[in-house]
KEGU-391017 format. One record per residue: residue number from 0; x, y, z of N, C-alpha, C, CB in turn. Coordinates in nm, 2 decimals, m for minus. Glycine has a CB too. Example, Ala and Ser with C-alpha at 12.3 -4.5 7.8 and 13.67 -1.06 7.14 Angstrom:
<pts>
   num      npx      npy      npz     capx     capy     capz      cpx      cpy      cpz     cbpx     cbpy     cbpz
     0     1.32    m0.57     0.78     1.23    m0.45     0.78     1.32    m0.33     0.78     1.13    m0.45     0.90
     1     1.28    m0.22     0.71     1.37    m0.11     0.71     1.29     0.00     0.79     1.41    m0.06     0.57
</pts>
This chain:
<pts>
   num      npx      npy      npz     capx     capy     capz      cpx      cpy      cpz     cbpx     cbpy     cbpz
     0     0.08    m0.12     0.00     0.00     0.00     0.00     0.09     0.12     0.00    m0.09     0.00     0.12
     1     0.04     0.23    m0.06     0.11     0.36    m0.07     0.11     0.43     0.07     0.06     0.44    m0.18
     2     0.15     0.56     0.07     0.15     0.64     0.18     0.00     0.68     0.22     0.23     0.77     0.16
     3    m0.03     0.68     0.35    m0.17     0.70     0.40    m0.20     0.85     0.42    m0.19     0.63     0.53
     4    m0.33     0.88     0.40    m0.37     1.02     0.45    m0.38     1.01     0.60    m0.52     1.05     0.38
     5    m0.31     1.11     0.66    m0.30     1.11     0.81    m0.37     1.23     0.88    m0.16     1.11     0.84
     6    m0.41     1.33     0.80    m0.46     1.45     0.87    m0.53     1.54     0.76    m0.35     1.54     0.94
     7    m0.63     1.61     0.80    m0.69     1.71     0.71    m0.70     1.84     0.79    m0.84     1.66     0.67
     8    m0.72     1.95     0.71    m0.74     2.08     0.77    m0.84     2.16     0.69    m0.60     2.16     0.77
     9    m0.91     2.25     0.76    m1.00     2.34     0.70    m0.95     2.48     0.76    m1.15     2.31     0.73
    10    m0.91     2.57     0.67    m0.85     2.69     0.72    m0.94     2.81     0.66    m0.70     2.71     0.67
    11    m0.95     2.91     0.75    m1.02     3.03     0.70    m0.99     3.15     0.79    m1.17     3.00     0.70
    12    m1.05     3.26     0.76    m1.03     3.39     0.83    m1.10     3.40     0.96    m1.08     3.50     0.74
    13    m1.20     3.32     0.99    m1.27     3.32     1.12    m1.28     3.18     1.17    m1.41     3.38     1.10
    14    m1.17     3.12     1.22    m1.17     2.98     1.26    m1.27     2.94     1.37    m1.03     2.95     1.31
    15    m1.30     3.04     1.46    m1.41     3.01     1.56    m1.54     2.98     1.49    m1.42     3.12     1.66
    16    m1.57     3.06     1.40    m1.70     3.04     1.32    m1.70     2.91     1.25    m1.73     3.16     1.23
    17    m1.59     2.88     1.18    m1.57     2.75     1.11    m1.59     2.63     1.20    m1.44     2.75     1.04
    18    m1.53     2.64     1.32    m1.54     2.53     1.42    m1.68     2.51     1.46    m1.45     2.55     1.54
    19    m1.75     2.63     1.48    m1.89     2.62     1.52    m1.98     2.56     1.41    m1.95     2.76     1.55
    20    m1.95     2.59     1.29    m2.02     2.54     1.17    m2.00     2.39     1.16    m1.97     2.61     1.04
    21    m1.88     2.34     1.16    m1.85     2.20     1.14    m1.89     2.12     1.27    m1.70     2.18     1.11
    22    m1.89     2.19     1.38    m1.94     2.12     1.50    m2.08     2.09     1.49    m1.91     2.21     1.63
    23    m2.16     2.19     1.45    m2.30     2.17     1.43    m2.33     2.08     1.32    m2.37     2.31     1.40
    24    m2.26     2.09     1.21    m2.29     2.01     1.09    m2.26     1.86     1.11    m2.21     2.06     0.97
    25    m2.14     1.83     1.17    m2.10     1.69     1.18    m2.08     1.64     1.32    m1.96     1.68     1.11
    26    m2.11     1.73     1.42    m2.09     1.68     1.56    m1.95     1.68     1.61    m2.16     1.55     1.58
    27    m1.86     1.74     1.53    m1.72     1.74     1.57    m1.70     1.83     1.69    m1.63     1.79     1.46
    28    m1.60     1.79     1.78    m1.56     1.86     1.89    m1.41     1.90     1.87    m1.58     1.79     2.03
    29    m1.37     2.01     1.92    m1.23     2.06     1.90    m1.16     2.09     2.03    m1.23     2.18     1.81
    30    m1.02     2.07     2.02    m0.94     2.11     2.13    m0.84     2.21     2.07    m0.85     1.99     2.19
    31    m0.85     2.34     2.13    m0.76     2.44     2.08    m0.64     2.46     2.17    m0.84     2.58     2.07
    32    m0.54     2.53     2.13    m0.43     2.55     2.21    m0.31     2.46     2.19    m0.46     2.54     2.35
    33    m0.32     2.36     2.10    m0.21     2.27     2.07    m0.11     2.34     1.98    m0.26     2.14     2.01
    34     0.01     2.29     1.97     0.11     2.36     1.88     0.07     2.34     1.74     0.25     2.30     1.91
    35     0.10     2.45     1.66     0.07     2.45     1.52     0.17     2.55     1.45    m0.08     2.49     1.49
    36     0.22     2.51     1.33     0.31     2.59     1.26     0.24     2.72     1.22     0.37     2.52     1.14
    37     0.31     2.83     1.23     0.26     2.97     1.20     0.20     2.98     1.06     0.36     3.07     1.23
    38     0.27     2.92     0.96     0.22     2.93     0.82     0.08     2.86     0.81     0.31     2.88     0.72
    39     0.05     2.77     0.90    m0.08     2.70     0.89    m0.19     2.77     0.96    m0.06     2.56     0.96
    40    m0.17     2.83     1.08    m0.27     2.89     1.16    m0.21     2.98     1.26    m0.37     2.79     1.22
    41    m0.29     3.08     1.31    m0.25     3.16     1.43    m0.24     3.07     1.55    m0.36     3.27     1.45
    42    m0.14     3.09     1.63    m0.13     3.02     1.75    m0.25     3.03     1.84     0.00     3.06     1.83
    43    m0.30     2.93     1.90    m0.42     2.93     1.99    m0.55     2.94     1.91    m0.41     3.04     2.08
    44    m0.55     2.94     1.78    m0.67     2.95     1.70    m0.69     2.83     1.61    m0.66     3.08     1.62
    45    m0.62     2.72     1.64    m0.63     2.60     1.56    m0.70     2.50     1.65    m0.49     2.55     1.51
    46    m0.81     2.44     1.61    m0.88     2.34     1.69    m0.86     2.20     1.62    m1.02     2.37     1.70
    47    m0.79     2.11     1.70    m0.78     1.97     1.65    m0.91     1.90     1.68    m0.66     1.90     1.73
    48    m0.95     1.82     1.58    m1.08     1.74     1.60    m1.05     1.63     1.71    m1.12     1.67     1.47
    49    m1.16     1.61     1.78    m1.16     1.50     1.88    m1.27     1.40     1.84    m1.18     1.56     2.03
    50    m1.23     1.31     1.76    m1.33     1.21     1.71    m1.25     1.08     1.67    m1.41     1.27     1.59
    51    m1.33     0.98     1.62    m1.27     0.86     1.58    m1.25     0.85     1.43    m1.36     0.74     1.62
    52    m1.23     0.97     1.37    m1.21     0.97     1.22    m1.07     1.00     1.20    m1.30     1.08     1.16
    53    m1.03     1.03     1.07    m0.90     1.08     1.04    m0.87     1.21     1.12    m0.88     1.11     0.88
    54    m0.76     1.22     1.19    m0.73     1.34     1.26    m0.74     1.46     1.17    m0.60     1.33     1.33
    55    m0.79     1.57     1.23    m0.80     1.69     1.15    m0.79     1.82     1.24    m0.92     1.69     1.07
    56    m0.80     1.93     1.17    m0.80     2.06     1.24    m0.87     2.16     1.16    m0.66     2.10     1.28
    57    m0.93     2.26     1.24    m0.99     2.38     1.18    m0.92     2.50     1.24    m1.15     2.38     1.20
    58    m0.87     2.59     1.16    m0.79     2.70     1.21    m0.78     2.81     1.11    m0.66     2.66     1.26
    59    m0.68     2.89     1.13    m0.65     3.00     1.04    m0.64     3.13     1.12    m0.75     3.01     0.93
    60    m0.71     3.23     1.07    m0.72     3.36     1.14    m0.71     3.47     1.03    m0.60     3.38     1.24
    61    m0.71     3.59     1.08    m0.71     3.71     0.99    m0.59     3.70     0.89    m0.70     3.84     1.07
    62    m0.61     3.71     0.77    m0.51     3.70     0.67    m0.47     3.56     0.61    m0.38     3.76     0.72
    63    m0.54     3.46     0.67    m0.51     3.33     0.62    m0.61     3.30     0.51    m0.53     3.22     0.73
    64    m0.56     3.25     0.39    m0.65     3.22     0.28    m0.73     3.10     0.30    m0.56     3.20     0.15
    65    m0.86     3.11     0.28    m0.95     2.99     0.30    m0.91     2.87     0.21    m1.10     3.03     0.28
    66    m0.90     2.75     0.26    m0.87     2.64     0.18    m0.89     2.51     0.27    m0.73     2.64     0.13
    67    m0.90     2.40     0.20    m0.90     2.27     0.27    m0.78     2.19     0.21    m1.03     2.19     0.25
    68    m0.72     2.11     0.29    m0.61     2.03     0.25    m0.60     1.90     0.33    m0.47     2.11     0.27
    69    m0.56     1.79     0.26    m0.53     1.67     0.33    m0.38     1.65     0.33    m0.61     1.55     0.27
    70    m0.33     1.58     0.44    m0.19     1.55     0.45    m0.16     1.40     0.43    m0.14     1.60     0.59
    71    m0.06     1.37     0.36    m0.02     1.24     0.34     0.11     1.22     0.42     0.02     1.21     0.18
    72     0.11     1.11     0.50     0.22     1.08     0.58     0.34     1.02     0.50     0.18     0.98     0.69
    73     0.46     1.08     0.52     0.57     1.04     0.44     0.69     1.02     0.54     0.61     1.14     0.33
    74     0.79     0.94     0.50     0.90     0.92     0.59     1.00     1.04     0.59     0.98     0.80     0.55
    75     1.00     1.12     0.48     1.10     1.23     0.47     1.02     1.34     0.39     1.23     1.19     0.39
    76     0.98     1.45     0.46     0.90     1.55     0.40     0.97     1.63     0.29     0.85     1.65     0.51
    77     1.10     1.66     0.31     1.17     1.73     0.21     1.19     1.65     0.09     1.31     1.77     0.27
    78     1.22     1.52     0.10     1.24     1.43    m0.01     1.11     1.42    m0.09     1.29     1.29     0.03
    79     1.00     1.41    m0.02     0.87     1.39    m0.09     0.83     1.52    m0.16     0.76     1.36     0.01
    80     0.86     1.64    m0.10     0.84     1.77    m0.16     0.92     1.78    m0.29     0.87     1.88    m0.06
    81     1.05     1.74    m0.28     1.13     1.75    m0.40     1.08     1.66    m0.51     1.28     1.71    m0.36
    82     1.03     1.54    m0.47     0.98     1.45    m0.57     0.85     1.51    m0.64     0.95     1.31    m0.51
    83     0.77     1.57    m0.55     0.65     1.63    m0.61     0.68     1.74    m0.71     0.56     1.70    m0.49
    84     0.78     1.82    m0.68     0.83     1.92    m0.77     0.89     1.86    m0.90     0.94     2.01    m0.71
    85     0.96     1.75    m0.89     1.02     1.69    m1.00     0.92     1.63    m1.10     1.12     1.58    m0.96
    86     0.80     1.60    m1.04     0.69     1.55    m1.12     0.59     1.65    m1.18     0.61     1.44    m1.04
    87     0.63     1.78    m1.15     0.54     1.89    m1.21     0.46     1.96    m1.10     0.45     1.83    m1.30
    88     0.48     1.93    m0.98     0.41     2.00    m0.87     0.49     2.13    m0.83     0.40     1.92    m0.74
    89     0.43     2.22    m0.75     0.49     2.34    m0.71     0.49     2.35    m0.56     0.42     2.46    m0.77
    90     0.61     2.38    m0.50     0.62     2.40    m0.36     0.55     2.53    m0.32     0.77     2.41    m0.31
    91     0.47     2.52    m0.21     0.39     2.63    m0.16     0.44     2.67    m0.02     0.24     2.60    m0.15
    92     0.47     2.57     0.07     0.51     2.60     0.20     0.60     2.49     0.25     0.39     2.61     0.30
    93     0.70     2.53     0.33     0.78     2.43     0.40     0.89     2.36     0.32     0.69     2.33     0.46
    94     0.94     2.26     0.40     0.89     2.21     0.52     0.91     2.30     0.64     0.96     2.08     0.55
    95     0.82     2.30     0.73     0.83     2.38     0.85     0.79     2.28     0.97     0.73     2.50     0.85
    96     0.86     2.31     1.08     0.84     2.23     1.20     0.74     2.29     1.29     0.97     2.21     1.28
    97     0.64     2.21     1.34     0.54     2.26     1.43     0.61     2.28     1.57     0.42     2.15     1.45
    98     0.59     2.39     1.63     0.67     2.43     1.75     0.65     2.33     1.86     0.62     2.56     1.80
    99     0.77     2.29     1.92     0.77     2.20     2.04     0.74     2.05     2.00     0.67     2.25     2.14
   100     0.74     2.02     1.88     0.71     1.88     1.84     0.81     1.83     1.74     0.57     1.87     1.77
   101     0.80     1.70     1.70     0.88     1.65     1.60     0.82     1.65     1.46     0.92     1.50     1.64
   102     0.70     1.71     1.45     0.62     1.71     1.33     0.67     1.82     1.23     0.48     1.74     1.36
   103     0.70     1.77     1.10     0.73     1.86     0.99     0.61     1.85     0.89     0.86     1.81     0.92
   104     0.57     1.97     0.84     0.47     1.98     0.74     0.51     2.06     0.62     0.34     2.04     0.80
   105     0.45     2.03     0.51     0.48     2.11     0.39     0.35     2.11     0.30     0.60     2.05     0.31
   106     0.34     2.20     0.21     0.23     2.21     0.11     0.29     2.22    m0.03     0.13     2.33     0.14
   107     0.22     2.16    m0.12     0.25     2.18    m0.26     0.12     2.17    m0.34     0.35     2.07    m0.31
   108     0.13     2.22    m0.46     0.02     2.21    m0.55     0.06     2.11    m0.66    m0.03     2.34    m0.62
   109    m0.04     2.02    m0.70    m0.02     1.93    m0.81    m0.02     2.00    m0.94    m0.12     1.81    m0.80
   110     0.00     1.93    m1.05     0.00     2.00    m1.18    m0.13     2.06    m1.22     0.04     1.90    m1.29
   111    m0.24     2.03    m1.15    m0.37     2.09    m1.18    m0.40     2.20    m1.08    m0.48     1.99    m1.17
   112    m0.31     2.23    m0.98    m0.33     2.33    m0.89    m0.40     2.29    m0.76    m0.41     2.44    m0.95
   113    m0.42     2.17    m0.73    m0.48     2.12    m0.61    m0.38     2.13    m0.50    m0.53     1.98    m0.62
   114    m0.42     2.18    m0.38    m0.33     2.19    m0.27    m0.32     2.06    m0.19    m0.37     2.30    m0.17
   115    m0.20     2.01    m0.17    m0.18     1.88    m0.10    m0.08     1.90     0.01    m0.13     1.77    m0.20
   116    m0.10     1.84     0.13     0.00     1.85     0.24     0.08     1.72     0.26    m0.08     1.88     0.37
   117     0.20     1.74     0.32     0.28     1.63     0.35     0.31     1.64     0.50     0.42     1.63     0.27
   118     0.32     1.53     0.57     0.35     1.54     0.71     0.45     1.42     0.75     0.22     1.53     0.80
   119     0.54     1.45     0.84     0.63     1.34     0.88     0.72     1.39     1.00     0.73     1.30     0.76
   120     0.80     1.30     1.04     0.88     1.34     1.16     1.00     1.42     1.11     0.93     1.21     1.23
   121     1.04     1.52     1.19     1.15     1.60     1.16     1.28     1.52     1.18     1.16     1.73     1.26
   122     1.38     1.55     1.09     1.51     1.48     1.10     1.58     1.52     1.23     1.60     1.51     0.98
   123     1.65     1.43     1.29     1.72     1.46     1.41     1.83     1.56     1.39     1.78     1.33     1.48
</pts>
């Protein structure tokens, strides 16, 4: 099997409103205050889902472009990002380390412009 989808995000300018919307719509509950990379969301304004589904988060803040993205788990984020570029993708963000964690994340667009995320452990 290939690399799995490990996380999703919904980002917008009013993350509290988005969390309320998705909470009402799908019954999702959120925990805010966990570490998140600044290019992803304002600190303290990112809510991780608390459910039995694929882990996810809803965040952003003023100045964050609305978008949704799923993250594929990879053993080496930089190598996967370089491969995406070599196949016609475009680097958008990262890799960047989430503060206080071993998590590295990156974004790229595929040849059609779809935003895709990569996630993996930071190198030692």
